[in-house]
VOGU-3710 file (C-alpha; in Angstrom, 3 decimals, decimal comma):
1> mtdqavdtgg> -5,641/1,014/27,368  -7,212/3,870/25,482  -3,761/5,096/24,523  -2,720/1,802/22,959  -2,185/1,614/19,204  -5,298/-0,545/18,986  -7,472/-1,884/21,764  -6,670/-5,276/23,186  -9,423/-6,998/21,279  -8,010/-6,010/17,926
11> vrvsahtsgr> -10,296/-4,570/15,301  -12,915/-5,930/12,969  -13,340/-4,293/9,619  -17,055/-4,000/8,957  -19,101/-2,552/6,127  -20,013/1,105/6,472  -23,559/1,633/7,647  -25,263/4,985/7,657  -28,069/6,086/9,822  -30,682/8,708/9,053
21> nqflgrtrel> -30,132/10,476/5,740  -28,516/13,838/6,537  -28,693/15,288/3,010  -30,499/18,603/2,628  -31,864/20,504/-0,368  -30,612/20,302/-3,954  -34,005/18,955/-5,107  -33,762/20,689/-8,489  -30,199/19,564/-9,092  -31,015/15,958/-8,220
31> kelradiera> -33,994/15,981/-10,533  -31,875/17,346/-13,391  -29,099/14,835/-12,815  -31,487/11,890/-12,735  -33,136/13,137/-15,914  -29,715/13,453/-17,513  -29,120/9,736/-16,988  -32,081/8,990/-19,230  -31,359/11,728/-21,771  -30,625/10,533/-25,281
41> gldtiagrka> -26,978/11,150/-26,066  -25,515/12,416/-29,306  -24,742/8,875/-30,447  -28,307/7,746/-29,849  -29,673/10,746/-31,750  -27,340/9,874/-34,622  -28,588/6,279/-34,598  -25,428/4,797/-33,109  -25,103/2,757/-29,928  -23,424/4,702/-27,127
51> prarvlliag> -19,859/3,343/-26,963  -19,062/4,402/-23,414  -20,585/5,101/-20,036  -22,686/8,249/-19,594  -20,822/10,940/-17,637  -22,570/13,286/-15,225  -20,549/16,268/-14,045  -21,147/18,109/-10,773  -19,151/21,330/-10,731  -18,700/23,687/-7,815
61> rpgsgrtala> -16,182/25,340/-5,544  -14,728/23,321/-2,649  -17,187/23,591/0,247  -20,239/23,861/-2,016  -21,444/20,388/-1,099  -20,569/18,925/-4,485  -19,313/15,597/-3,111  -22,355/15,292/-0,830  -24,617/15,796/-3,846  -22,724/13,130/-5,805
71> eelarqvagr> -23,047/10,699/-2,893  -26,778/11,414/-2,578  -27,294/10,840/-6,292  -25,364/7,572/-6,034  -27,554/6,529/-3,094  -30,745/7,264/-5,002  -29,819/5,415/-8,198  -27,706/2,614/-6,687  -30,495/0,102/-7,313  -29,952/0,440/-11,054
81> ypdgvlrarl> -26,323/-0,590/-10,709  -26,241/-3,997/-8,980  -22,447/-4,278/-9,266  -22,053/-1,435/-6,790  -20,595/2,048/-6,446  -16,843/2,416/-7,024  -15,140/5,505/-5,613  -11,861/7,151/-6,532  -10,447/10,496/-5,447  -8,544/12,129/-8,298
91> sepdgtpvpv> -6,787/14,931/-6,378  -4,693/15,053/-3,227  -5,847/17,452/-0,468  -3,346/20,046/-1,719  -4,832/19,853/-5,231  -2,122/17,682/-6,806  -3,717/15,381/-9,421  -3,635/11,685/-8,520  -1,879/9,644/-11,258  -4,396/7,785/-13,398
101> graarallta> -2,548/4,510/-12,882  -2,909/4,750/-9,107  -6,633/5,487/-9,380  -7,139/2,618/-11,850  -5,304/0,192/-9,566  -7,476/1,247/-6,605  -10,649/0,650/-8,631  -9,374/-2,746/-9,803  -8,634/-3,704/-6,200  -12,191/-2,699/-5,234
111> ldrpapagaa> -13,413/-5,024/-7,990  -11,183/-7,802/-6,619  -9,207/-7,705/-9,865  -5,705/-6,687/-8,750  -3,308/-5,921/-11,604  0,331/-7,021/-11,752  2,747/-4,878/-9,792  4,490/-2,363/-11,999  1,913/-2,517/-14,791  1,924/0,560/-17,016
121> eddltaalre> -0,882/3,124/-16,843  -2,332/2,033/-20,196  -2,355/-1,595/-19,071  -4,131/-0,686/-15,843  -6,838/1,385/-17,543  -7,324/-1,354/-20,152  -7,683/-3,920/-17,363  -10,241/-1,673/-15,656  -12,303/-1,339/-18,842  -12,158/-5,108/-19,310
131> aladrralll> -13,260/-5,688/-15,705  -16,257/-3,363/-16,169  -17,210/-4,593/-19,647  -19,927/-6,951/-18,407  -20,944/-5,065/-15,255  -23,478/-2,430/-14,291  -21,535/-0,226/-11,893  -21,493/3,430/-10,900  -18,138/5,225/-10,739  -17,921/8,248/-8,441
141> lddaaeaeqv> -14,808/10,181/-9,458  -14,288/12,892/-6,852  -12,114/16,007/-7,136  -11,264/15,487/-10,796  -8,519/17,923/-11,761  -8,362/17,229/-15,490  -10,646/15,807/-18,166  -7,923/13,302/-19,082  -8,210/11,658/-15,658  -11,925/10,987/-16,079
151> dallpdtpdc> -11,658/10,002/-19,731  -8,974/7,385/-19,021  -11,142/5,670/-16,385  -14,425/5,561/-18,317  -15,866/2,069/-18,939  -16,468/1,081/-22,572  -20,085/0,191/-21,871  -23,271/2,283/-21,661  -24,477/0,036/-18,840  -22,183/1,889/-16,406
161> lavavsdgpl> -22,517/5,452/-15,145  -19,721/7,838/-14,167  -20,384/10,767/-11,831  -17,469/13,213/-11,844  -16,971/16,037/-9,346  -14,761/19,004/-10,193  -14,213/22,728/-9,742  -15,579/23,541/-13,175  -16,289/22,182/-16,669  -14,079/19,365/-17,913
171> tgisdvrpct> -13,529/20,247/-21,539  -12,590/17,305/-23,699  -15,281/14,859/-22,571  -18,049/14,852/-25,151  -21,768/15,031/-24,438  -21,445/16,252/-20,840  -23,635/18,998/-19,347  -22,251/20,206/-16,007  -24,567/20,643/-13,041  -23,107/23,820/-11,524
181> lggldtksav> -23,723/24,362/-7,815  -24,365/27,629/-6,027  -25,524/28,009/-2,441  -28,267/26,027/-0,750  -31,788/27,384/-0,841  -32,653/29,431/2,261  -34,953/26,826/3,811  -32,373/24,033/3,545  -29,566/26,297/4,705  -31,525/27,344/7,808
191> ellarragsv> -32,285/23,703/8,562  -28,566/22,890/8,276  -27,841/25,616/10,830  -30,566/24,238/13,108  -29,121/20,724/12,958  -25,690/21,982/13,929  -26,598/24,644/16,502  -29,939/23,426/17,815  -33,374/24,572/16,692  -34,267/26,914/19,607
201> ritvdpraae> -32,071/29,880/18,653  -33,032/29,517/14,997  -36,751/29,492/15,848  -36,416/32,452/18,221  -34,721/34,664/15,632  -35,474/33,350/12,119  -34,492/36,636/10,449  -31,055/36,547/12,003  -30,697/32,946/10,815  -31,660/33,946/7,285
211> glvetcqgqp> -29,222/36,847/7,458  -26,448/34,477/8,522  -27,326/32,204/5,603  -27,050/35,168/3,266  -23,701/36,166/4,747  -22,472/32,606/4,171  -23,976/32,676/0,662  -25,685/29,383/1,454  -22,367/27,539/1,264  -22,686/24,223/3,193
221> aaltlaggwl> -19,102/24,205/4,502  -19,362/27,763/5,839  -22,776/27,027/7,409  -21,393/23,865/9,029  -18,614/25,864/10,701  -21,058/28,580/11,717  -23,348/25,985/13,283  -20,411/24,409/15,127  -19,383/27,831/16,482  -22,924/28,403/17,800
231> aarpkaavad> -23,173/24,881/19,242  -20,005/25,510/21,256  -21,555/28,719/22,685  -25,066/27,916/23,932  -25,573/31,460/25,227  -24,614/33,226/22,018  -27,364/34,459/19,702  -27,344/33,905/15,949  -27,160/37,676/15,519  -23,933/37,740/17,554
241> lakqlhaege> -22,200/35,507/15,031  -23,558/37,534/12,112  -22,207/40,752/13,670  -18,772/39,246/14,188  -18,661/38,091/10,571  -19,660/41,534/9,333  -16,936/43,027/11,523  -14,421/40,819/9,713  -15,148/42,750/6,514  -15,892/41,451/3,048
251> dgsplrrvfg> -12,401/40,249/2,150  -12,212/36,621/1,119  -14,859/33,986/0,620  -17,540/33,319/3,265  -15,789/30,052/4,104  -12,488/31,825/4,698  -14,125/34,419/6,975  -16,099/31,879/9,039  -13,064/29,628/9,288  -10,897/32,533/10,472
261> lvhaalpapa> -13,416/33,345/13,190  -13,678/29,722/14,357  -9,905/29,266/14,372  -9,352/32,492/16,325  -11,785/31,328/19,006  -10,023/28,005/19,592  -7,759/27,515/22,620  -4,143/27,953/21,530  -3,203/24,218/21,818  -6,241/23,136/19,787
271> arilrllsla> -5,615/25,832/17,171  -2,011/24,665/16,851  -3,041/21,027/16,403  -5,587/22,064/13,783  -2,994/23,986/11,778  -0,480/21,152/11,972  -3,048/18,766/10,507  -2,243/20,357/7,154  0,888/18,137/7,305  -1,146/14,933/7,697
281> paglvdphta> -0,500/12,612/4,725  -3,507/12,483/2,350  -5,429/14,561/4,901  -5,958/11,406/7,007  -5,445/11,730/10,747  -5,533/9,436/13,742  -4,710/10,213/17,400  -1,099/9,078/16,922  -0,598/11,417/13,968  -2,015/14,392/15,862
291> salagcsvdg> -0,100/13,458/19,014  3,214/13,308/17,152  2,595/16,531/15,212  1,754/18,498/18,339  4,096/16,727/20,748  1,267/15,913/23,175  -0,235/12,719/24,631  -2,292/10,367/22,470  -5,292/10,737/24,791  -5,079/14,527/24,661
301> ahttlddlva> -4,848/14,491/20,872  -7,827/12,132/20,647  -9,971/14,473/22,740  -8,950/17,483/20,645  -9,753/15,683/17,396  -13,247/14,857/18,663  -13,717/18,517/19,640  -12,681/19,608/16,143  -15,219/17,197/14,642  -17,950/18,796/16,771
311> lgllrsvasp> -16,964/22,193/15,381  -17,111/20,939/11,788  -13,357/21,376/11,300  -12,754/17,639/10,826  -14,771/14,685/9,580  -14,892/11,403/11,448  -14,200/8,471/9,109  -16,271/5,299/9,472  -13,625/2,895/10,764  -13,060/0,378/13,581
321> lpqyevpacl> -10,198/2,613/14,744  -10,402/6,365/15,439  -9,756/8,045/12,096  -10,449/11,532/10,840  -10,199/13,447/7,574  -9,335/17,080/6,983  -12,032/18,460/4,632  -10,406/19,261/1,294  -11,974/22,723/1,275  -10,143/23,588/4,535
331> hpllkaltet> -6,726/22,280/3,518  -5,557/25,445/1,678  -6,829/27,590/4,563  -4,888/25,544/7,112  -1,769/25,635/4,966  -1,994/29,420/4,642  -2,316/29,752/8,429  0,728/27,567/9,112  2,799/29,750/6,801  1,885/32,888/8,741
341> qdrpaelqla> 1,609/31,624/12,339  4,137/28,769/12,609  7,866/29,009/12,080  9,379/26,793/9,359  11,638/25,112/11,913  8,603/24,174/14,043  6,826/22,707/11,025  9,921/20,745/10,088  10,197/19,375/13,621  6,482/18,459/13,699
351> rarmlertvr> 6,826/16,611/10,402  9,897/14,749/11,680  8,029/13,739/14,877  5,117/12,436/12,789  7,364/10,363/10,516  9,356/9,058/13,499  6,109/7,963/15,205  5,047/6,236/11,990  8,379/4,404/11,824  8,033/3,198/15,422
361> llqscraite> 4,463/2,007/14,863  5,573/0,104/11,765  8,448/-1,470/13,717  5,997/-2,569/16,402  3,555/-3,780/13,753  6,221/-6,002/12,233  7,758/-7,154/15,513  4,474/-8,623/16,778  4,789/-11,239/14,003  8,203/-12,332/15,289
371> tdspetrhkl> 7,467/-13,097/18,936  9,029/-16,564/18,597  12,357/-14,771/18,855  13,473/-14,062/22,467  15,352/-10,999/21,229  12,200/-9,603/19,610  10,126/-10,301/22,734  12,681/-8,407/24,793  12,548/-5,455/22,374  8,751/-5,408/22,495
381> lgvpralrfp> 8,827/-5,082/26,263  10,799/-1,867/25,824  8,219/-0,370/23,440  5,939/2,240/25,089  2,442/0,896/25,682  0,933/3,489/23,346  2,900/1,960/20,457  2,203/-1,708/21,154  -0,132/-4,075/19,352  -1,725/-6,811/21,440
391> npraaadwls> -1,588/-9,481/18,731  -0,711/-9,964/15,036  -4,361/-9,677/13,961  -4,683/-6,234/15,524  -1,432/-5,125/13,872  -2,547/-6,407/10,456  -5,882/-4,617/10,777  -4,148/-1,372/11,732  -1,816/-1,721/8,756  -4,733/-2,354/6,402
401> irrpallasa> -6,823/0,550/7,709  -3,941/3,013/7,734  -2,540/1,826/4,379  -3,577/4,936/2,347  -2,061/7,257/4,948  1,109/5,164/5,220  1,669/5,177/1,470  1,019/8,916/1,443  3,616/9,242/4,234  6,132/7,458/2,019
411> raavadgeld> 5,414/9,850/-0,837  5,635/12,852/1,483  8,928/11,638/2,971  10,680/11,973/-0,395  8,585/14,804/-1,834  11,430/17,298/-1,423  13,734/15,081/-3,450  15,816/13,977/-0,461  16,376/10,504/0,950  17,503/11,287/4,468
421> tlarrlmsql> 17,865/8,791/7,294  14,275/9,168/8,478  12,888/8,644/4,978  15,058/5,525/4,550  13,838/4,092/7,843  10,209/4,826/6,980  10,494/3,096/3,602  12,317/0,145/5,098  9,853/-0,420/7,925  6,805/0,047/5,683
431> vramvahfgt> 8,057/-2,625/3,281  8,993/-4,988/6,131  5,590/-4,623/7,801  3,692/-5,212/4,557  5,736/-8,300/3,715  5,338/-9,646/7,266  1,541/-9,288/7,333  0,401/-9,542/3,703  3,224/-11,410/1,972  5,310/-10,189/-0,948
441> qaaagdlydv> 2,836/-11,327/-3,592  -0,235/-9,674/-2,048  1,628/-6,445/-1,288  3,530/-6,339/-4,595  1,622/-3,344/-6,005  2,331/-1,172/-2,977  5,920/-2,391/-2,713  6,501/-1,511/-6,344  5,309/2,040/-5,697  7,536/2,433/-2,629
451> hglvldvaer> 10,653/1,148/-4,392  9,787/3,316/-7,400  9,804/6,387/-5,138  13,280/5,484/-3,897  14,540/4,899/-7,427  13,207/8,253/-8,585  14,976/10,125/-5,777  18,165/8,088/-6,164  18,355/8,892/-9,877  17,653/12,600/-9,360
461> rrlprekaaa> 20,132/12,906/-6,502  22,755/10,648/-8,109  22,834/8,126/-5,258  24,214/4,941/-6,849  23,928/2,696/-3,789  20,297/3,593/-3,186  19,641/3,244/-6,918  21,123/-0,262/-6,890  18,996/-1,305/-3,896  15,787/0,057/-5,490
471> llnlgdldar> 16,536/-1,649/-8,809  17,156/-4,966/-7,058  13,859/-4,664/-5,217  11,964/-3,765/-8,388  13,684/-6,540/-10,313  12,659/-9,090/-7,686  9,037/-7,933/-7,969  9,207/-8,125/-11,773  10,584/-11,650/-11,511  7,880/-12,786/-9,087
481> tgrtrdalar> 5,138/-11,494/-11,389  6,475/-13,235/-14,496  8,153/-10,262/-16,212  11,538/-11,973/-16,375  13,015/-9,879/-19,195  12,065/-6,688/-17,359  13,668/-8,163/-14,240  16,847/-8,947/-16,170  17,097/-5,337/-17,350  16,611/-4,106/-13,763
491> fraaldagre> 19,299/-6,460/-12,419  21,817/-5,372/-15,078  21,128/-1,725/-14,237  21,531/-2,560/-10,524  24,909/-4,136/-11,300  26,072/-0,946/-13,008  24,820/1,186/-10,090  26,444/-1,119/-7,530  29,783/-0,890/-9,288  29,464/2,900/-9,561
501> gndpyatgra> 28,739/3,139/-5,841  31,479/0,640/-4,923  28,834/-1,477/-3,156  30,102/-5,076/-3,028  26,888/-6,466/-1,597  24,683/-4,945/-4,316  27,183/-5,979/-6,993  27,212/-9,598/-5,851  23,437/-9,700/-5,468  22,950/-8,227/-8,922
511> mesvggahle> 25,256/-10,811/-10,484  23,370/-13,626/-8,820  20,029/-12,144/-9,869  21,183/-11,766/-13,490  22,099/-15,446/-13,379  18,697/-16,329/-11,932  16,917/-14,406/-14,697  18,941/-16,196/-17,390  18,111/-19,501/-15,703  14,403/-18,690/-15,823
521> lgdfdraadw> 14,737/-17,751/-19,515  16,417/-21,096/-20,271  19,856/-19,672/-21,067  21,733/-22,090/-18,814  25,250/-21,280/-20,035  24,868/-17,571/-19,248  23,207/-18,446/-15,930  26,180/-20,612/-14,918  28,606/-17,884/-15,996  26,900/-15,218/-13,865
531> fgralaerla> 26,598/-17,546/-10,857  30,334/-18,162/-11,207  31,074/-14,430/-11,194  28,936/-13,927/-8,107  30,647/-16,899/-6,441  34,078/-15,389/-7,034  32,917/-12,164/-5,327  31,633/-14,064/-2,288  34,740/-16,223/-1,976  36,969/-13,167/-2,192
541> rgeradaarl> 35,154/-11,693/0,811  35,046/-14,962/2,744  31,242/-15,167/2,742  30,964/-18,930/3,026  27,199/-19,278/3,507  26,554/-17,265/0,344  29,266/-19,230/-1,447  27,497/-22,506/-0,616  24,281/-21,181/-2,116  26,055/-20,054/-5,280
551> yargaeaaty> 27,810/-23,391/-5,718  24,310/-24,882/-5,594  22,887/-22,418/-8,119  25,729/-23,087/-10,533  25,140/-26,819/-10,143  21,444/-26,231/-10,781  22,200/-24,482/-14,094  24,594/-27,270/-15,110  21,913/-29,866/-14,319  19,401/-28,141/-16,582
561> agrygeaqrg> 22,061/-27,954/-19,314  22,672/-31,713/-18,972  26,282/-31,273/-17,847  26,016/-33,761/-15,007  29,745/-34,000/-14,271  29,946/-30,235/-13,737  26,750/-30,359/-11,674  28,170/-33,057/-9,388  31,321/-31,023/-8,816  29,186/-28,024/-7,893
571> wrsavavhrk> 27,075/-29,958/-5,407  30,177/-31,545/-3,839  31,622/-28,057/-3,351  28,373/-26,958/-1,728  28,477/-30,038/0,520  32,028/-29,211/1,590  31,168/-25,609/2,469  28,034/-26,629/4,422  30,097/-29,189/6,340  32,725/-26,563/7,151
581> ngdiaghara> 29,990/-24,121/8,238  28,383/-26,727/10,496  25,067/-26,331/8,612  23,622/-29,835/8,962  20,316/-29,073/7,210  22,092/-27,389/4,276  24,526/-30,289/4,132  21,619/-32,757/3,912  19,862/-30,823/1,148  23,038/-30,491/-0,907
591> lselarvqey> 23,625/-34,252/-0,610  20,042/-34,914/-1,694  20,610/-32,859/-4,845  23,923/-34,584/-5,491  22,056/-37,906/-5,289  19,519/-36,657/-7,826  22,245/-35,674/-10,312  24,050/-38,989/-9,802  20,835/-40,739/-10,733  20,463/-38,557/-13,832
601> agrpedslrt> 24,062/-39,478/-14,742  23,206/-43,193/-14,621  24,975/-43,990/-11,340  22,153/-45,402/-9,159  24,483/-47,149/-6,676  26,320/-43,891/-5,938  22,949/-42,115/-5,722  21,720/-44,703/-3,185  24,756/-44,254/-0,923  24,593/-40,450/-1,139
611> cqeavelarr> 20,894/-40,452/-0,388  21,347/-42,688/2,667  23,979/-40,274/3,995  21,565/-37,392/3,398  18,802/-39,215/5,344  21,059/-39,563/8,358  21,931/-35,859/8,260  18,249/-34,895/7,846  17,470/-36,985/10,944  20,184/-35,164/12,894
621> addprlqgal> 18,820/-31,834/11,638  15,330/-32,848/12,870  13,801/-32,192/9,428  11,065/-34,849/8,982  9,797/-33,374/5,735  13,216/-33,638/4,104  13,593/-37,130/5,561  10,298/-38,176/4,005  11,245/-36,730/0,603  14,578/-38,574/0,763
631> ylrladtldr> 12,877/-41,869/1,666  10,713/-41,490/-1,432  13,812/-40,946/-3,542  15,452/-43,975/-1,965  12,365/-46,020/-2,812  12,505/-44,952/-6,472  16,225/-45,772/-6,653  15,723/-49,191/-5,048  12,990/-49,950/-7,580  15,432/-49,210/-10,392
641> lgdpssaelh> 18,034/-51,441/-8,708  15,535/-54,327/-8,568  14,757/-54,317/-4,821  10,947/-53,665/-4,614  10,628/-54,976/-1,033  13,080/-52,440/0,374  11,493/-49,773/-1,817  8,089/-50,500/-0,270  9,526/-50,228/3,235  10,995/-46,819/2,463
651> rgaaermlke> 7,705/-45,623/0,973  5,924/-46,636/4,152  8,452/-44,732/6,232  7,967/-41,685/4,002  4,179/-41,836/4,404  4,509/-41,944/8,177  6,893/-38,964/8,156  4,738/-36,905/5,815  1,309/-37,751/7,226  1,000/-34,288/8,757
661> eppcgsaaee> 2,714/-32,527/5,839  1,639/-32,144/2,203  3,445/-34,777/0,088  6,709/-33,517/-1,336  7,555/-34,980/-4,720  11,258/-34,378/-4,422  13,929/-33,058/-2,169  14,693/-30,463/-4,818  11,317/-28,852/-4,260  12,171/-28,743/-0,589
671> sgaagpgpev> 15,566/-27,217/-1,147  14,611/-24,810/-3,908  17,367/-26,160/-6,134  17,194/-28,176/-9,357  13,708/-29,196/-10,363  11,168/-28,467/-13,047  10,463/-24,781/-13,602  12,805/-23,059/-11,125  11,557/-19,818/-9,647  13,774/-16,809/-10,204
681> gasqpdqgpn> 15,139/-15,712/-6,855  13,950/-18,864/-5,084  17,430/-19,564/-3,765  18,425/-15,958/-3,288  19,109/-14,598/0,179  16,224/-13,034/2,034  18,315/-10,568/3,982  19,538/-7,234/2,698  17,952/-4,423/0,758  16,460/-6,581/-1,990
691> aceirsaske> 14,248/-8,457/0,424  12,595/-5,808/2,505  14,763/-2,787/3,030  15,593/0,486/1,339  19,328/0,667/1,763  22,364/-0,799/0,145  25,234/-2,295/2,120  24,400/-0,858/5,541  22,862/-3,128/8,194  20,496/-0,728/9,942
701> d> 18,233/-2,233/12,640
//
């Protein structure tokens, strides 16, 4: 069971708890930083109230312990900021700046203030400032690449504090004095060595330990690797390591030289796994990632990852599932090694294996939510045990924990500007899994990003079908979050792309979606026109189920416009198609809507007969909720016809039917057809690329 995707009990996400404080040294720097919090700023000296949060800057080379110092400062002053510490990383492991909008959205999510999917960067940063306006919080902005990143995220209140970490000064942010880091003091550096390698050898030969510290220039990352090398060799003396480092020469930084020595001493399989971790999305690794990259077993990869942690080459991430992080300071060193020691074809194959494993895990993650289907249960039995989830809760927890790495995988899959089959499958399965576990609304922000990636590649590569699918997906998300005019523009662009790519499915879907957007905007004539165009497309291809839905949508638009004769004709056409298709439930719902329109048209007797026919069909379809809603409608109609006794009987029947269901005011609400305030896309099909896939007309499994 240790090789299963998660253990059979699932996982429980718990708050991070730390044990004994492991921070060493930096007493002077901490004192200066704490004093800087209290220092009067230029505004205060000028007699003005500080308009924004104070910014403290910790500058140093990667591996200097700059992030550890920022975390220690945050720990020491956290009591002053009761609204907590918010963290954002502003650079990817390879040094690429993180877009400000993505960082702002992550901070808003941490504040439980999610922003609408697709919101512009300025809107997101404004929402963040608004969320922090009445709070006392500390922002830790790690690996800042540019001053503009930090400036855009600063709260407009002096009650907050921002601690930024960067390589050097961030010019452009006023009133900031950088705390520049060098090496650790000798005493702290020696103690760091002792913690990693054991105190005996350090005590026996203190001069050699001090010499090793000097060789490493007191750099924490280099000392950590040196300590790990000694810990793995209990019989080696500290002087032995110092001699080997001197033999390496003076070329390169101390970190590069120590890392080269540690890597060279690794067994070949472990060294290969370590190098391949440079391909891990966002520098985040789990046993499955390492297993797929190296082409080895999950158990073997797990053991190797733990060994690399012991050597200081990886960090273990506090998580209910085994997770690791490649230190940012080692990422460029690993990348340089892969370029010299691994062939490009091998790297390409390793990357493909990793993405394929991710696709299969996402398929399994989604499939566990569909076990009511015999076909899905049969497929799950054929999934290797290592890729199975024991229950939906375990799958949802895995998806939540691995979310940053999965989104980074999506970005990496299209980073070269291609949208090959593997990238399409990854995007498709990621969207499906998120929708299955979190729902479209909750996952909208992430879905918007994924579809935006596809759109970007499709536009650059001139792929009209993929462009149409991405625009439909983005339009649906715009519509669900109330940006109907934006959705309308997306759907029109999707229609153009669908026609350019000769994609009949995308073209028909776009027409229907344009109609739905016009319906939401209250332009019922245009809505009916576009539903009619989409209907003609479906009828021409003999797609009767879709035709029935479009007859209904056209009737819905006519009802809102008050053209009840046209609406009745539309619902009768829908009834005829449902009858021909043998869809009893659809037949019943269409009749219920026809009865509603007949009542609007002042024909209560016809409405009563139609509704009674619909009740019988709902009973045959075994749909008690629809039956109950229809009984309520019958009761209202009987009241209007002057038969209160029969009306009361029908209300009683409805109450009995709906006693275990929330009351349904109308059959229209049940059917998603005519009713107050229709939702754009409510009656649109759920299958196809707009719902949860990244493809156009193809029907990939």
